[in-house]
N, C-alpha and C positions, 0 to 999 in steps of 0.2 A: 686160725680162722674160727669164728663163732658160727655155729650152725645157722644156716639161712641168710648169712650176711657175707658177701664177697670180701675177701681179705685185701684185694688189690684194687678196690673201687676208686675211681678218680674223684667221685663226689658221693654224698650220702644216697643210699638206695631206699626210697620210700617203702619198699616191700620188706625191708629188713625188720625183723621183730623188735630189735633194740631201738631202731629209729622210730618205729611206731610208738613204743613206750615213751621214749624221750619227747616225742611230739605231744603226747597227752600231758606230760609233766612240764612242758616248756613254760617259760615266763617266770619272772620274779613273783614271789608270793604264792605260786601255785601249790607247792608242798605244804605251806602253812594253812592255806584255805582248805586243802584236802584233809589235813590233820584235824581240823575242827569237826569233821564228821565221824571221827573214830568212836565217839561216844553216842552217836545217834543223829537223828534229823535236826536240822537247824533252819531258822528263818533268816531272811536277809538282815533283819535288825539285830538278831543275836550274833551273826557273823560280823557285822559292822562294829558292834560293841567289843567283841573278842579281839578284833584286829584294828584298833583305833588309828594306827598309822597308815592304813590302807585306804586309798581314796575310793569313793563310790564308783567311779568309772572303772578302775582296775578290778574291784570286787565284782562288778557286773560282768566284765570281760572274762574273768576267771571262772565264774559260775557258768557262763554260756559255753566256754571252752570245755569244761569238765562235763557239762550236760550233753553237748554235741558229740563228745567222745564216748558217751555211754557209761561214764563213771558215776555221774549223779543222775538222780531222777528228780524232776521238778514237778511238784504237785500243787495245784491251785484249788483251794477250797472255796466254793461259791458262798456268797453272803456279803454282808457289809460289816466291817471292812473285809475285803478279799484277803485271804491268808494264803501265802505261798510258802511252802516248805521244800527243802532239798534234803535228799538222803542218798547214801551210797547204794549203788546197784550191786548186783552180784559181781559184775565186772570190776566195779570200784573196790569191793572188798578183796578181790584177788590181787589188787595193787598194794595192799597193806604190807605183806611180807617183803615186797620189792622195796618200798620206802624204808622199812625197818632195816633191810640189808644195806641200803645206801647210807642210812644214819650210822649204822655200826661201822661201815667202811670209813666214813668221814671222821668219826670219833677216833678211830685207830690211826688216821693220817695226821691228826693234830700233833705237832711237835710237843714234847714234854718240857 
């Protein structure tokens, strides 16, 4: 049993810390979008160029998901044109070692 998560649950428990973390990271492309912020703030255009296979719809959804989870902060600079930037919050920076551990585990699981 993992602390805070019942071992014999019939379905996922939304109060389980692991489920909370997985809910933040859910969805295809989320880890790649998140990874773009490891070197600092980004604009939508920069993200779109960095992830060209990602549709605008999915990129917008992932940014909204990460922002609503408190992982990203969205800043709108007044003026013309309006400039919107995204940056990891303290909560988002706390996820970096989690994703690093997931990457390490996945790399170890790849058959030789």
